[in-house]
N, C-alpha and C positions, 0 to 999 in steps of 0.2 A: 798161026802165032805171029803173023807178019808185023803187027803194030805193037807187039810187046817189047818192053825194054829188056836188056841183058845186063847182069852184073859183070864186073871186070873178071870174075872167075868163071864165066860161062865156058870158055874153051877147056878149062881144067875139068869141069863137070863132064863135058863130052868125052874127054880123054879117059876119065875114070868110069865111063859107062853109065853115067847118070841118065835116068829117064826124065825128060823135061816136060813140065806141065805149066799152064798159065796160073799165076798166083799174084794177086795184088798188083797187076799190071806188068809183071815180069815173067820171063821164062825161068823157072826154078826146078831143081832136081827133086822129084818126089821120092825117089829111091835110087840105089845103086845095085849092082849085081848081087850083093849080099842079101838084099831083100829087107822089107820093113821090119819083120819080126826079129831077125838077127841083128839089124842095126840098133833097134831098141835095146835088146839085151846086151849088146856090146857096149853101149853107152853106160848102162847101169853097172857093168862089170869092169870096164876099162876106161876108154876115152873116145868120145865122138867129136868130129869136127863138122861144124855147120856153117854154111854161107848165109849170113843175114844182112848182106850188103844192100838189100832192097829197102831196109829200114832207113829212116831219116836221121841224120846227124846234124845238130845245130849248136852253134856257140852263141851265148848271150853275153855280150861284152858291155859292162856299164860305161856309159858316157862320162860319168863323174870319176871313173877310176876306182871307185869303191864297190866291191862285189856285193856289199849289203844293200846298195841301192837297186842292183839288178835283182837280188833275192826278194826284196820287198815288192817290186813291181810284178815279178813272176808269181809271187804268192797270191796276188789278187785274182789270178785265173783259176785257182783250185783250192780245195779244202785241206791243204797239206802245209805243214810247217817247213818253209824254205829257209827263212831267216835263221832258224836254229840248226841248220845243217852244217856240221864242222867241215873245215877244209880237208880235202882228201877222202871225203865220204860221198856215198851215193844213196839216193832214196827213190822209192816208187811214188809216182804222182798220177793225178787224174784231172784232166781238163773237164769242167762241168759247164752246162748251159744254164740259162735263167730258170728253166723248169726243174733243175736238179738232176738232169740226165747226164750221162757220160759222153763227152765228145771224143775222147781217146784216153788210153792209159799210156804211161811213158816212164822213163827213168831219167833222173837228172843228178848231176854231180857238181860239187863245189870244188873247183880247181884253182882256188886262191885268188886270181884276179878276174875270173869269169865263171859262168855256169856252162856245163856241157849237157846237152839234152839229146836223148834218143827216143824217137817216136815211131809209131807203126807205119809200115809201108803204104797201106791203103789210105791212110789219113794224112800222110806227110805234107801234101800240097795245102790242104785246108789248115793243118796245124801251123805251118810256117806263116800262112796268111793271117791266122788268128794271132800269133805272137807279134807279127809286124804291126797289126792293127792296134794292139793294146800295149805294146812294150816299147815302141819306137822312140818315145820321149825319153825313156830311161836307158835304153840299151841299143847297141847295134845287134841286129838279128842276122847272123851269118850262117846260111845253109852250107854245109860241107859236102862238096860233090866230087872230091878227088881222093877219097879214102874208102877202102873196103871195110866191112865189119864181119868178123867171124866169131863163132862161139866154140870153145873147147870145153867139153862137159864130161864129167865122170870121175870116179875115184882115182884114176891115173892121170888126170889132167895136170895136177900140180907138178908131178915128176917130169911129165913130158915137156911142159912149157919151161920149167926151170932149166932144162938142158940148153935151151936157146936164150932164155932171159932169166938168169939166176935170181934177180930181185923179186920175181913174181911169187916165189915160194913163201916169202914173209908176209904177204898180204892176207888180210882176213876178209870175211864175208862183207860185201857192200863197201869195200875200200877201193879207191881208185889211185892210179899212179901213171906217170909217163916215164917209160923205160926205153933204153936204146937197144936196137938190133940191126946189125949190118949197116950202120951209118944212118938209120932212119929212126924216127920216134914212134913207138907203139903206145897208144892210149888204152890202158888196160883197166878193167873193173873185175873184181871177183864176184861174179853174179851169173845168172843164167835163167833158163826157162824150162828146166828139166827136173828140178828138185835135187839135183846132184851138186856136189862141189864143182867149181869150174870158173871159167873166165869168159868175158867178152872183150874182144881185142880189135881196135880200129887201127888199120895199117894203111900206109900210102898205097894208092893203086899200083904204082910202079914196082913195089916190093911184094904185093899181095900173093901172087902165085908162088913165088919162091918161098915165102914164109909158110904157106900152106903145104907145099911139097916137103919142106924141112920137117914139119910135124907129121905128115903122112908117111914119111920114111921110117918113122918109129913103129915098132911092132904093135904097140898097144893103141895106136891112133888109127881110126877108120873114118871115111867120109860118111856122113849121115844126111838123109834127105828129109823132106817135109812130112812124109808119112810117119816116120818114127818121132819126129819133133812133136807132132800132134799127140801121139799116144803117151809120150814121156810127160808132156805138160799136163795132160788130163789126169794121169796117175798122181801128179804133184798137186792137183786141185787148182790149177791156174787158169784164169780166164783167157779166152781168145776174143779180141775186140771184133765186133760185128756179129758175134754168135752168142757169147755168154754175157756180154755187156754192150750197150749201145746207148743211143740218145733217149731211149724210153726207160732205162734202168738207172736207179740212183746208186751211189756207192754203198748206202745202207742196205738196200734190197740185195745188192750184189755180194753182201757179206764181206765187204772191203773196209769195214770200220777201223781195222787195225792200221789203215793208211791215213786215218784222220787223227793227227796228234792232239794232245791236250790243249796246246796253245790256240788251236782254231775252233775248239768246241765252246759251248756255252760256259761262261766263267773263265775262259782262258785268256791269256795275255793279248791275243789278237783274234778274238772270237768273231766268226762270221766274216762278212765283207767279200765273200767269193760268190760267183754266180750260182744261183739255186740254194743259197744259204738257208732261206726260210724253210724250204721243204727238208733239206738234209738235216738241219739242227732239230726240226720237229720229229723226224723219223728216229734220230739218235735218242731223243727223250722218250718218245711214245712207242717206238717200234714200228716197222713197216708192215703193210698188209700181207706182203709176200716176201719170200727170201730165197736166194740161191742156195740149194742144198745138194749134197752128194747122194747118189742112189746106187745100190748094189742089186742089180736084177738077180733073181734066182735062176739057177741053171746056167747055160752057156750062151744063150742068144743075146747079142748086144741090142740095146735100145738106142737107136740113132737119133741125131738131131731132127727135130720136128715131130717126134713121137708124142702123142697126146697122153696125158696122165690122168687117171681117174681115182676116185676114193673107194670105189667098190668094183666087184667083178662084173656087175651088170647095171645098166641104167645110169642116169645122172649125167650132168654136164662135165666136161673135162675141168680139172682143178689146176692144170698147168701144162707146160710143154717142155720137153727135153731140149736143151740148148747145145749140148755136146754129149756124145756117147760113142762107145766103142769097146773093143776088147783090150784089157790090160795085160800085156805079156808078162810083166813082173808079178802081178797079183793073180795071174792065171785065171782070169774071169772077166765078165763084163762090168762096166762102170759107166756112170752118166752123171750129168749135172742138170738140174731143172729149177725153175722158179715155181714154188709151191706156197700155199697159205702158211703164214708164220705160226699158226697155232698147232701145226703138225710137229710132233716131237721126234727126236732121234729114236730110231727103233721102230717107228710106225711103218706099216705096210701100205703101199699104194700100188696101182696097177697101170702098166704101160701097154698101149694098144699096138701090138706087133702083128702085122698082117691079119687084122681082124680078131685077134685073140688078146684078151687082157691078161697079161702075165705079171706076177707079183715082183715087187722090188722094195727093198728096205731103205729107209732114210738113214744114212750113216754119216759120221764126221769125215771131213777132208783134212789133209790129203789122204788119198787111198793108200799111198805108200809113204812112210816117214821121209821127210827131207833130210839131206845129209850135207848141210853147209859147214864150212870151216869158220866157226865163230871166233 
């Protein structure tokens, strides 16, 4: 792992007994001594603390001083309503390419005089270059490299964070705020990647370990690794970039049409004008040939990523492939996501090839476990 980067919290992970693995160019903890299963269940029952400092943090500062100018420029890169995002709010976004495929998914917030953007770790170099290439006339594109990013997730997250930062309790889902702690600024959003209530918190590198240790000193907060992060997000029906979405999948195929607001659709105030608009608007109108769906395999055997899916128990060509799959500790059974023909209805049975045997799986709605956000 010699050429891998380390987050500012690396020494804390080692002190906590984290098992380190390569992930998106970083050494990251896949689990702690508690183990993946218990870490998953602890997050669902109490509060889990995740290091997500490997992700990219970027500020888009309008050269005109008017945040609407930055919003309008940023909006040209994706099929999402940026201009309509109110100050103090955050939204999910998708960079698309000219073919309508997804370059990355991201979060962005309107912080009054600028936009704050968080992008995936594996894509952050290309995302920053993409923003600089397209936004530099309207914005300063500033990559933030001196702040850690952590996520506190679970039903006890509010009570835990409020002990350190009382103002966080009053925030609602997808709201952002800058709040003080120990003389430093915390950039907080009420959001996450688990389906639970919780927060994502950007903290200066110099205070990051002390902040995490203050949270971990609380009985209900435990450190959580990448293993449980993956099973939590899968139960929540959330995509992992490079697996469930990539440059070959459109937002419509990926079942992310909820992220395309009315203003950007046909007949909307600012319809089209984003990369891949022709394909994406056509698929919105006519439906895509395939779509990302949830699968519940029968029995206990998980169907992992790469498993081929068939329409029948024998013969025929595969009709799709599983993009994420595993065992859901909270639902006490296997779960998977796959791209399958759009004409297959919920409740239909398909068959995954597991070690040469075609095992049945039902097409089901997602999320596999209801989300519990604080609206």
